[in-house]
Chimera marker file (.cmm) of the C-alpha trace (Angstrom):
<marker_set name="trace">
<marker id="1" x="117.645" y="90.907" z="102.051" r="1" g="1" b="0" radius="0.5"/>
<marker id="2" x="116.897" y="92.586" z="105.381" r="1" g="1" b="0" radius="0.5"/>
<marker id="3" x="118.657" y="95.797" z="106.351" r="1" g="1" b="0" radius="0.5"/>
<marker id="4" x="119.316" y="96.254" z="110.086" r="1" g="1" b="0" radius="0.5"/>
<marker id="5" x="118.932" y="100.012" z="109.571" r="1" g="1" b="0" radius="0.5"/>
<marker id="6" x="115.337" y="99.686" z="108.389" r="1" g="1" b="0" radius="0.5"/>
<marker id="7" x="114.212" y="96.698" z="110.474" r="1" g="1" b="0" radius="0.5"/>
<marker id="8" x="110.735" y="97.338" z="111.864" r="1" g="1" b="0" radius="0.5"/>
<marker id="9" x="110.377" y="100.650" z="110.032" r="1" g="1" b="0" radius="0.5"/>
<marker id="10" x="107.118" y="101.775" z="108.485" r="1" g="1" b="0" radius="0.5"/>
<marker id="11" x="107.103" y="102.709" z="104.804" r="1" g="1" b="0" radius="0.5"/>
<marker id="12" x="105.723" y="106.198" z="104.138" r="1" g="1" b="0" radius="0.5"/>
<marker id="13" x="103.822" y="106.995" z="100.971" r="1" g="1" b="0" radius="0.5"/>
<marker id="14" x="103.202" y="110.469" z="99.576" r="1" g="1" b="0" radius="0.5"/>
<marker id="15" x="99.586" y="110.989" z="100.729" r="1" g="1" b="0" radius="0.5"/>
<marker id="16" x="100.044" y="110.988" z="104.508" r="1" g="1" b="0" radius="0.5"/>
<marker id="17" x="103.014" y="113.336" z="104.252" r="1" g="1" b="0" radius="0.5"/>
<marker id="18" x="101.140" y="115.769" z="102.022" r="1" g="1" b="0" radius="0.5"/>
<marker id="19" x="98.106" y="115.664" z="104.319" r="1" g="1" b="0" radius="0.5"/>
<marker id="20" x="100.254" y="116.229" z="107.423" r="1" g="1" b="0" radius="0.5"/>
<marker id="21" x="102.212" y="119.152" z="106.009" r="1" g="1" b="0" radius="0.5"/>
<marker id="22" x="99.287" y="120.790" z="104.181" r="1" g="1" b="0" radius="0.5"/>
<marker id="23" x="96.790" y="121.922" z="106.787" r="1" g="1" b="0" radius="0.5"/>
<marker id="24" x="94.145" y="122.457" z="104.094" r="1" g="1" b="0" radius="0.5"/>
<marker id="25" x="94.218" y="118.788" z="103.069" r="1" g="1" b="0" radius="0.5"/>
<marker id="26" x="91.017" y="116.865" z="103.854" r="1" g="1" b="0" radius="0.5"/>
<marker id="27" x="93.044" y="114.129" z="105.624" r="1" g="1" b="0" radius="0.5"/>
<marker id="28" x="95.216" y="116.556" z="107.665" r="1" g="1" b="0" radius="0.5"/>
<marker id="29" x="93.691" y="115.824" z="111.075" r="1" g="1" b="0" radius="0.5"/>
<marker id="30" x="93.756" y="112.025" z="110.705" r="1" g="1" b="0" radius="0.5"/>
<marker id="31" x="97.342" y="112.056" z="109.440" r="1" g="1" b="0" radius="0.5"/>
<marker id="32" x="98.514" y="114.532" z="112.068" r="1" g="1" b="0" radius="0.5"/>
<marker id="33" x="97.065" y="112.205" z="114.728" r="1" g="1" b="0" radius="0.5"/>
<marker id="34" x="98.821" y="109.229" z="113.126" r="1" g="1" b="0" radius="0.5"/>
<marker id="35" x="102.221" y="110.970" z="113.150" r="1" g="1" b="0" radius="0.5"/>
<marker id="36" x="101.683" y="112.106" z="116.739" r="1" g="1" b="0" radius="0.5"/>
<marker id="37" x="100.783" y="108.599" z="117.948" r="1" g="1" b="0" radius="0.5"/>
<marker id="38" x="103.226" y="106.495" z="115.878" r="1" g="1" b="0" radius="0.5"/>
<marker id="39" x="106.349" y="105.612" z="117.838" r="1" g="1" b="0" radius="0.5"/>
<marker id="40" x="108.374" y="103.671" z="115.272" r="1" g="1" b="0" radius="0.5"/>
<marker id="41" x="110.834" y="104.711" z="112.578" r="1" g="1" b="0" radius="0.5"/>
<marker id="42" x="109.790" y="105.762" z="109.080" r="1" g="1" b="0" radius="0.5"/>
<marker id="43" x="111.484" y="105.080" z="105.750" r="1" g="1" b="0" radius="0.5"/>
<marker id="44" x="110.713" y="106.276" z="102.238" r="1" g="1" b="0" radius="0.5"/>
<marker id="45" x="112.348" y="106.987" z="98.884" r="1" g="1" b="0" radius="0.5"/>
<marker id="46" x="113.428" y="109.952" z="96.792" r="1" g="1" b="0" radius="0.5"/>
<marker id="47" x="110.504" y="109.554" z="94.361" r="1" g="1" b="0" radius="0.5"/>
<marker id="48" x="108.111" y="109.936" z="97.307" r="1" g="1" b="0" radius="0.5"/>
<marker id="49" x="109.933" y="113.030" z="98.582" r="1" g="1" b="0" radius="0.5"/>
<marker id="50" x="109.796" y="114.524" z="95.073" r="1" g="1" b="0" radius="0.5"/>
<marker id="51" x="106.032" y="113.959" z="94.895" r="1" g="1" b="0" radius="0.5"/>
<marker id="52" x="105.504" y="115.497" z="98.339" r="1" g="1" b="0" radius="0.5"/>
<marker id="53" x="107.486" y="118.624" z="97.439" r="1" g="1" b="0" radius="0.5"/>
<marker id="54" x="105.480" y="118.940" z="94.232" r="1" g="1" b="0" radius="0.5"/>
<marker id="55" x="102.088" y="118.574" z="95.982" r="1" g="1" b="0" radius="0.5"/>
<marker id="56" x="102.492" y="120.654" z="99.152" r="1" g="1" b="0" radius="0.5"/>
<marker id="57" x="102.536" y="124.469" z="99.077" r="1" g="1" b="0" radius="0.5"/>
<marker id="58" x="105.931" y="125.772" z="97.922" r="1" g="1" b="0" radius="0.5"/>
<marker id="59" x="106.421" y="127.695" z="101.157" r="1" g="1" b="0" radius="0.5"/>
<marker id="60" x="105.907" y="124.493" z="103.175" r="1" g="1" b="0" radius="0.5"/>
<marker id="61" x="108.399" y="122.352" z="101.212" r="1" g="1" b="0" radius="0.5"/>
<marker id="62" x="111.470" y="123.700" z="103.097" r="1" g="1" b="0" radius="0.5"/>
<marker id="63" x="109.849" y="122.790" z="106.427" r="1" g="1" b="0" radius="0.5"/>
<marker id="64" x="109.125" y="119.302" z="105.138" r="1" g="1" b="0" radius="0.5"/>
<marker id="65" x="112.714" y="118.837" z="103.934" r="1" g="1" b="0" radius="0.5"/>
<marker id="66" x="113.960" y="120.163" z="107.268" r="1" g="1" b="0" radius="0.5"/>
<marker id="67" x="111.884" y="117.557" z="109.103" r="1" g="1" b="0" radius="0.5"/>
<marker id="68" x="113.369" y="114.844" z="106.872" r="1" g="1" b="0" radius="0.5"/>
<marker id="69" x="116.919" y="116.111" z="107.434" r="1" g="1" b="0" radius="0.5"/>
<marker id="70" x="116.399" y="116.090" z="111.193" r="1" g="1" b="0" radius="0.5"/>
<marker id="71" x="115.628" y="112.372" z="111.064" r="1" g="1" b="0" radius="0.5"/>
<marker id="72" x="111.861" y="112.463" z="110.578" r="1" g="1" b="0" radius="0.5"/>
<marker id="73" x="112.313" y="109.623" z="108.145" r="1" g="1" b="0" radius="0.5"/>
<marker id="74" x="115.152" y="107.680" z="106.547" r="1" g="1" b="0" radius="0.5"/>
<marker id="75" x="115.522" y="107.991" z="102.802" r="1" g="1" b="0" radius="0.5"/>
<marker id="76" x="116.513" y="104.701" z="101.181" r="1" g="1" b="0" radius="0.5"/>
<marker id="77" x="118.732" y="104.684" z="98.148" r="1" g="1" b="0" radius="0.5"/>
<marker id="78" x="117.438" y="102.848" z="95.097" r="1" g="1" b="0" radius="0.5"/>
<marker id="79" x="120.028" y="100.608" z="93.483" r="1" g="1" b="0" radius="0.5"/>
<marker id="80" x="120.438" y="100.458" z="89.729" r="1" g="1" b="0" radius="0.5"/>
<marker id="81" x="119.239" y="96.859" z="89.876" r="1" g="1" b="0" radius="0.5"/>
<marker id="82" x="115.986" y="98.083" z="91.421" r="1" g="1" b="0" radius="0.5"/>
<marker id="83" x="114.960" y="99.791" z="88.209" r="1" g="1" b="0" radius="0.5"/>
<marker id="84" x="114.190" y="96.660" z="86.197" r="1" g="1" b="0" radius="0.5"/>
<marker id="85" x="112.045" y="95.173" z="88.987" r="1" g="1" b="0" radius="0.5"/>
<marker id="86" x="110.241" y="98.474" z="89.435" r="1" g="1" b="0" radius="0.5"/>
<marker id="87" x="109.685" y="98.676" z="85.661" r="1" g="1" b="0" radius="0.5"/>
<marker id="88" x="108.249" y="95.152" z="85.619" r="1" g="1" b="0" radius="0.5"/>
<marker id="89" x="105.799" y="96.044" z="88.404" r="1" g="1" b="0" radius="0.5"/>
<marker id="90" x="104.824" y="99.238" z="86.569" r="1" g="1" b="0" radius="0.5"/>
<marker id="91" x="104.024" y="97.092" z="83.513" r="1" g="1" b="0" radius="0.5"/>
<marker id="92" x="102.190" y="94.480" z="85.643" r="1" g="1" b="0" radius="0.5"/>
<marker id="93" x="100.054" y="97.100" z="87.390" r="1" g="1" b="0" radius="0.5"/>
<marker id="94" x="99.710" y="99.362" z="84.339" r="1" g="1" b="0" radius="0.5"/>
<marker id="95" x="95.908" y="99.285" z="84.578" r="1" g="1" b="0" radius="0.5"/>
<marker id="96" x="95.967" y="101.126" z="87.961" r="1" g="1" b="0" radius="0.5"/>
<marker id="97" x="98.550" y="102.622" z="86.911" r="1" g="1" b="0" radius="0.5"/>
<marker id="98" x="101.489" y="102.187" z="89.280" r="1" g="1" b="0" radius="0.5"/>
<marker id="99" x="103.694" y="105.279" z="89.466" r="1" g="1" b="0" radius="0.5"/>
<marker id="100" x="107.417" y="105.468" z="90.237" r="1" g="1" b="0" radius="0.5"/>
<marker id="101" x="106.865" y="106.394" z="93.899" r="1" g="1" b="0" radius="0.5"/>
<marker id="102" x="104.630" y="103.364" z="94.489" r="1" g="1" b="0" radius="0.5"/>
<marker id="103" x="107.058" y="101.059" z="92.637" r="1" g="1" b="0" radius="0.5"/>
<marker id="104" x="109.954" y="102.390" z="94.740" r="1" g="1" b="0" radius="0.5"/>
<marker id="105" x="108.062" y="101.648" z="97.959" r="1" g="1" b="0" radius="0.5"/>
<marker id="106" x="107.223" y="98.139" z="96.815" r="1" g="1" b="0" radius="0.5"/>
<marker id="107" x="110.886" y="97.575" z="95.942" r="1" g="1" b="0" radius="0.5"/>
<marker id="108" x="111.930" y="98.901" z="99.356" r="1" g="1" b="0" radius="0.5"/>
<marker id="109" x="109.483" y="96.542" z="101.054" r="1" g="1" b="0" radius="0.5"/>
<marker id="110" x="110.788" y="93.623" z="99.000" r="1" g="1" b="0" radius="0.5"/>
<marker id="111" x="114.475" y="94.440" z="99.412" r="1" g="1" b="0" radius="0.5"/>
<marker id="112" x="114.388" y="95.107" z="103.147" r="1" g="1" b="0" radius="0.5"/>
<marker id="113" x="111.643" y="92.769" z="104.356" r="1" g="1" b="0" radius="0.5"/>
<marker id="114" x="109.301" y="95.577" z="105.360" r="1" g="1" b="0" radius="0.5"/>
<marker id="115" x="105.563" y="94.883" z="105.478" r="1" g="1" b="0" radius="0.5"/>
<marker id="116" x="103.954" y="97.959" z="107.075" r="1" g="1" b="0" radius="0.5"/>
<marker id="117" x="103.048" y="101.092" z="105.166" r="1" g="1" b="0" radius="0.5"/>
<marker id="118" x="101.221" y="104.343" z="105.888" r="1" g="1" b="0" radius="0.5"/>
<marker id="119" x="99.323" y="105.289" z="102.743" r="1" g="1" b="0" radius="0.5"/>
<marker id="120" x="96.074" y="106.952" z="101.755" r="1" g="1" b="0" radius="0.5"/>
<marker id="121" x="96.230" y="105.008" z="98.485" r="1" g="1" b="0" radius="0.5"/>
<marker id="122" x="94.215" y="102.105" z="99.879" r="1" g="1" b="0" radius="0.5"/>
<marker id="123" x="92.993" y="100.830" z="96.518" r="1" g="1" b="0" radius="0.5"/>
<marker id="124" x="96.365" y="100.458" z="94.804" r="1" g="1" b="0" radius="0.5"/>
<marker id="125" x="98.293" y="99.208" z="97.841" r="1" g="1" b="0" radius="0.5"/>
<marker id="126" x="95.449" y="96.777" z="98.483" r="1" g="1" b="0" radius="0.5"/>
<marker id="127" x="96.175" y="95.250" z="95.071" r="1" g="1" b="0" radius="0.5"/>
<marker id="128" x="99.985" y="95.351" z="94.932" r="1" g="1" b="0" radius="0.5"/>
<marker id="129" x="101.751" y="92.102" z="95.791" r="1" g="1" b="0" radius="0.5"/>
<marker id="130" x="105.395" y="91.329" z="96.499" r="1" g="1" b="0" radius="0.5"/>
<marker id="131" x="107.136" y="88.332" z="94.933" r="1" g="1" b="0" radius="0.5"/>
<marker id="132" x="105.704" y="85.366" z="96.813" r="1" g="1" b="0" radius="0.5"/>
<marker id="133" x="102.258" y="86.989" z="97.072" r="1" g="1" b="0" radius="0.5"/>
<marker id="134" x="102.551" y="88.999" z="100.276" r="1" g="1" b="0" radius="0.5"/>
<marker id="135" x="100.732" y="92.314" z="100.516" r="1" g="1" b="0" radius="0.5"/>
<marker id="136" x="101.520" y="95.250" z="102.777" r="1" g="1" b="0" radius="0.5"/>
<marker id="137" x="99.703" y="96.128" z="105.975" r="1" g="1" b="0" radius="0.5"/>
<marker id="138" x="98.337" y="99.669" z="105.737" r="1" g="1" b="0" radius="0.5"/>
<marker id="139" x="98.504" y="101.345" z="109.152" r="1" g="1" b="0" radius="0.5"/>
<marker id="140" x="96.032" y="103.997" z="107.942" r="1" g="1" b="0" radius="0.5"/>
<marker id="141" x="93.374" y="101.464" z="106.958" r="1" g="1" b="0" radius="0.5"/>
<marker id="142" x="90.111" y="102.384" z="108.638" r="1" g="1" b="0" radius="0.5"/>
<link id1="1" id2="2" r="1" g="1" b="0" radius="0.2"/>
<link id1="2" id2="3" r="1" g="1" b="0" radius="0.2"/>
<link id1="3" id2="4" r="1" g="1" b="0" radius="0.2"/>
<link id1="4" id2="5" r="1" g="1" b="0" radius="0.2"/>
<link id1="5" id2="6" r="1" g="1" b="0" radius="0.2"/>
<link id1="6" id2="7" r="1" g="1" b="0" radius="0.2"/>
<link id1="7" id2="8" r="1" g="1" b="0" radius="0.2"/>
<link id1="8" id2="9" r="1" g="1" b="0" radius="0.2"/>
<link id1="9" id2="10" r="1" g="1" b="0" radius="0.2"/>
<link id1="10" id2="11" r="1" g="1" b="0" radius="0.2"/>
<link id1="11" id2="12" r="1" g="1" b="0" radius="0.2"/>
<link id1="12" id2="13" r="1" g="1" b="0" radius="0.2"/>
<link id1="13" id2="14" r="1" g="1" b="0" radius="0.2"/>
<link id1="14" id2="15" r="1" g="1" b="0" radius="0.2"/>
<link id1="15" id2="16" r="1" g="1" b="0" radius="0.2"/>
<link id1="16" id2="17" r="1" g="1" b="0" radius="0.2"/>
<link id1="17" id2="18" r="1" g="1" b="0" radius="0.2"/>
<link id1="18" id2="19" r="1" g="1" b="0" radius="0.2"/>
<link id1="19" id2="20" r="1" g="1" b="0" radius="0.2"/>
<link id1="20" id2="21" r="1" g="1" b="0" radius="0.2"/>
<link id1="21" id2="22" r="1" g="1" b="0" radius="0.2"/>
<link id1="22" id2="23" r="1" g="1" b="0" radius="0.2"/>
<link id1="23" id2="24" r="1" g="1" b="0" radius="0.2"/>
<link id1="24" id2="25" r="1" g="1" b="0" radius="0.2"/>
<link id1="25" id2="26" r="1" g="1" b="0" radius="0.2"/>
<link id1="26" id2="27" r="1" g="1" b="0" radius="0.2"/>
<link id1="27" id2="28" r="1" g="1" b="0" radius="0.2"/>
<link id1="28" id2="29" r="1" g="1" b="0" radius="0.2"/>
<link id1="29" id2="30" r="1" g="1" b="0" radius="0.2"/>
<link id1="30" id2="31" r="1" g="1" b="0" radius="0.2"/>
<link id1="31" id2="32" r="1" g="1" b="0" radius="0.2"/>
<link id1="32" id2="33" r="1" g="1" b="0" radius="0.2"/>
<link id1="33" id2="34" r="1" g="1" b="0" radius="0.2"/>
<link id1="34" id2="35" r="1" g="1" b="0" radius="0.2"/>
<link id1="35" id2="36" r="1" g="1" b="0" radius="0.2"/>
<link id1="36" id2="37" r="1" g="1" b="0" radius="0.2"/>
<link id1="37" id2="38" r="1" g="1" b="0" radius="0.2"/>
<link id1="38" id2="39" r="1" g="1" b="0" radius="0.2"/>
<link id1="39" id2="40" r="1" g="1" b="0" radius="0.2"/>
<link id1="40" id2="41" r="1" g="1" b="0" radius="0.2"/>
<link id1="41" id2="42" r="1" g="1" b="0" radius="0.2"/>
<link id1="42" id2="43" r="1" g="1" b="0" radius="0.2"/>
<link id1="43" id2="44" r="1" g="1" b="0" radius="0.2"/>
<link id1="44" id2="45" r="1" g="1" b="0" radius="0.2"/>
<link id1="45" id2="46" r="1" g="1" b="0" radius="0.2"/>
<link id1="46" id2="47" r="1" g="1" b="0" radius="0.2"/>
<link id1="47" id2="48" r="1" g="1" b="0" radius="0.2"/>
<link id1="48" id2="49" r="1" g="1" b="0" radius="0.2"/>
<link id1="49" id2="50" r="1" g="1" b="0" radius="0.2"/>
<link id1="50" id2="51" r="1" g="1" b="0" radius="0.2"/>
<link id1="51" id2="52" r="1" g="1" b="0" radius="0.2"/>
<link id1="52" id2="53" r="1" g="1" b="0" radius="0.2"/>
<link id1="53" id2="54" r="1" g="1" b="0" radius="0.2"/>
<link id1="54" id2="55" r="1" g="1" b="0" radius="0.2"/>
<link id1="55" id2="56" r="1" g="1" b="0" radius="0.2"/>
<link id1="56" id2="57" r="1" g="1" b="0" radius="0.2"/>
<link id1="57" id2="58" r="1" g="1" b="0" radius="0.2"/>
<link id1="58" id2="59" r="1" g="1" b="0" radius="0.2"/>
<link id1="59" id2="60" r="1" g="1" b="0" radius="0.2"/>
<link id1="60" id2="61" r="1" g="1" b="0" radius="0.2"/>
<link id1="61" id2="62" r="1" g="1" b="0" radius="0.2"/>
<link id1="62" id2="63" r="1" g="1" b="0" radius="0.2"/>
<link id1="63" id2="64" r="1" g="1" b="0" radius="0.2"/>
<link id1="64" id2="65" r="1" g="1" b="0" radius="0.2"/>
<link id1="65" id2="66" r="1" g="1" b="0" radius="0.2"/>
<link id1="66" id2="67" r="1" g="1" b="0" radius="0.2"/>
<link id1="67" id2="68" r="1" g="1" b="0" radius="0.2"/>
<link id1="68" id2="69" r="1" g="1" b="0" radius="0.2"/>
<link id1="69" id2="70" r="1" g="1" b="0" radius="0.2"/>
<link id1="70" id2="71" r="1" g="1" b="0" radius="0.2"/>
<link id1="71" id2="72" r="1" g="1" b="0" radius="0.2"/>
<link id1="72" id2="73" r="1" g="1" b="0" radius="0.2"/>
<link id1="73" id2="74" r="1" g="1" b="0" radius="0.2"/>
<link id1="74" id2="75" r="1" g="1" b="0" radius="0.2"/>
<link id1="75" id2="76" r="1" g="1" b="0" radius="0.2"/>
<link id1="76" id2="77" r="1" g="1" b="0" radius="0.2"/>
<link id1="77" id2="78" r="1" g="1" b="0" radius="0.2"/>
<link id1="78" id2="79" r="1" g="1" b="0" radius="0.2"/>
<link id1="79" id2="80" r="1" g="1" b="0" radius="0.2"/>
<link id1="80" id2="81" r="1" g="1" b="0" radius="0.2"/>
<link id1="81" id2="82" r="1" g="1" b="0" radius="0.2"/>
<link id1="82" id2="83" r="1" g="1" b="0" radius="0.2"/>
<link id1="83" id2="84" r="1" g="1" b="0" radius="0.2"/>
<link id1="84" id2="85" r="1" g="1" b="0" radius="0.2"/>
<link id1="85" id2="86" r="1" g="1" b="0" radius="0.2"/>
<link id1="86" id2="87" r="1" g="1" b="0" radius="0.2"/>
<link id1="87" id2="88" r="1" g="1" b="0" radius="0.2"/>
<link id1="88" id2="89" r="1" g="1" b="0" radius="0.2"/>
<link id1="89" id2="90" r="1" g="1" b="0" radius="0.2"/>
<link id1="90" id2="91" r="1" g="1" b="0" radius="0.2"/>
<link id1="91" id2="92" r="1" g="1" b="0" radius="0.2"/>
<link id1="92" id2="93" r="1" g="1" b="0" radius="0.2"/>
<link id1="93" id2="94" r="1" g="1" b="0" radius="0.2"/>
<link id1="94" id2="95" r="1" g="1" b="0" radius="0.2"/>
<link id1="95" id2="96" r="1" g="1" b="0" radius="0.2"/>
<link id1="96" id2="97" r="1" g="1" b="0" radius="0.2"/>
<link id1="97" id2="98" r="1" g="1" b="0" radius="0.2"/>
<link id1="98" id2="99" r="1" g="1" b="0" radius="0.2"/>
<link id1="99" id2="100" r="1" g="1" b="0" radius="0.2"/>
<link id1="100" id2="101" r="1" g="1" b="0" radius="0.2"/>
<link id1="101" id2="102" r="1" g="1" b="0" radius="0.2"/>
<link id1="102" id2="103" r="1" g="1" b="0" radius="0.2"/>
<link id1="103" id2="104" r="1" g="1" b="0" radius="0.2"/>
<link id1="104" id2="105" r="1" g="1" b="0" radius="0.2"/>
<link id1="105" id2="106" r="1" g="1" b="0" radius="0.2"/>
<link id1="106" id2="107" r="1" g="1" b="0" radius="0.2"/>
<link id1="107" id2="108" r="1" g="1" b="0" radius="0.2"/>
<link id1="108" id2="109" r="1" g="1" b="0" radius="0.2"/>
<link id1="109" id2="110" r="1" g="1" b="0" radius="0.2"/>
<link id1="110" id2="111" r="1" g="1" b="0" radius="0.2"/>
<link id1="111" id2="112" r="1" g="1" b="0" radius="0.2"/>
<link id1="112" id2="113" r="1" g="1" b="0" radius="0.2"/>
<link id1="113" id2="114" r="1" g="1" b="0" radius="0.2"/>
<link id1="114" id2="115" r="1" g="1" b="0" radius="0.2"/>
<link id1="115" id2="116" r="1" g="1" b="0" radius="0.2"/>
<link id1="116" id2="117" r="1" g="1" b="0" radius="0.2"/>
<link id1="117" id2="118" r="1" g="1" b="0" radius="0.2"/>
<link id1="118" id2="119" r="1" g="1" b="0" radius="0.2"/>
<link id1="119" id2="120" r="1" g="1" b="0" radius="0.2"/>
<link id1="120" id2="121" r="1" g="1" b="0" radius="0.2"/>
<link id1="121" id2="122" r="1" g="1" b="0" radius="0.2"/>
<link id1="122" id2="123" r="1" g="1" b="0" radius="0.2"/>
<link id1="123" id2="124" r="1" g="1" b="0" radius="0.2"/>
<link id1="124" id2="125" r="1" g="1" b="0" radius="0.2"/>
<link id1="125" id2="126" r="1" g="1" b="0" radius="0.2"/>
<link id1="126" id2="127" r="1" g="1" b="0" radius="0.2"/>
<link id1="127" id2="128" r="1" g="1" b="0" radius="0.2"/>
<link id1="128" id2="129" r="1" g="1" b="0" radius="0.2"/>
<link id1="129" id2="130" r="1" g="1" b="0" radius="0.2"/>
<link id1="130" id2="131" r="1" g="1" b="0" radius="0.2"/>
<link id1="131" id2="132" r="1" g="1" b="0" radius="0.2"/>
<link id1="132" id2="133" r="1" g="1" b="0" radius="0.2"/>
<link id1="133" id2="134" r="1" g="1" b="0" radius="0.2"/>
<link id1="134" id2="135" r="1" g="1" b="0" radius="0.2"/>
<link id1="135" id2="136" r="1" g="1" b="0" radius="0.2"/>
<link id1="136" id2="137" r="1" g="1" b="0" radius="0.2"/>
<link id1="137" id2="138" r="1" g="1" b="0" radius="0.2"/>
<link id1="138" id2="139" r="1" g="1" b="0" radius="0.2"/>
<link id1="139" id2="140" r="1" g="1" b="0" radius="0.2"/>
<link id1="140" id2="141" r="1" g="1" b="0" radius="0.2"/>
<link id1="141" id2="142" r="1" g="1" b="0" radius="0.2"/>
</marker_set>
């Protein structure tokens, strides 16, 4: 199912957001340049926002949430029916392992027909596959 509200949006994973908001992160400059140059809309999930707030300095978290609330990215709701599919992926990719944030992004891609992601987790997102076998295009792939 495609959502007109998310059409063409780029999925955002935790890593680029942490690197952008935490100036001490080793990937800060590359991610800051990406956010400066990217012109499209972003979408993510509550599990990703939770991870970001846990990983960035506590005094930076309110600035991050302010950016989100001002439209920096759309936050997709996860339906109850999403949980079983996410759980099945977490079992399938248990050897990586797949965490809830990654599973939520894969579900969002599947549910809304999205295929572009910004992630620093190149290994895992290079392995993950949607039903039908499609992978995601990582815009931060170097």
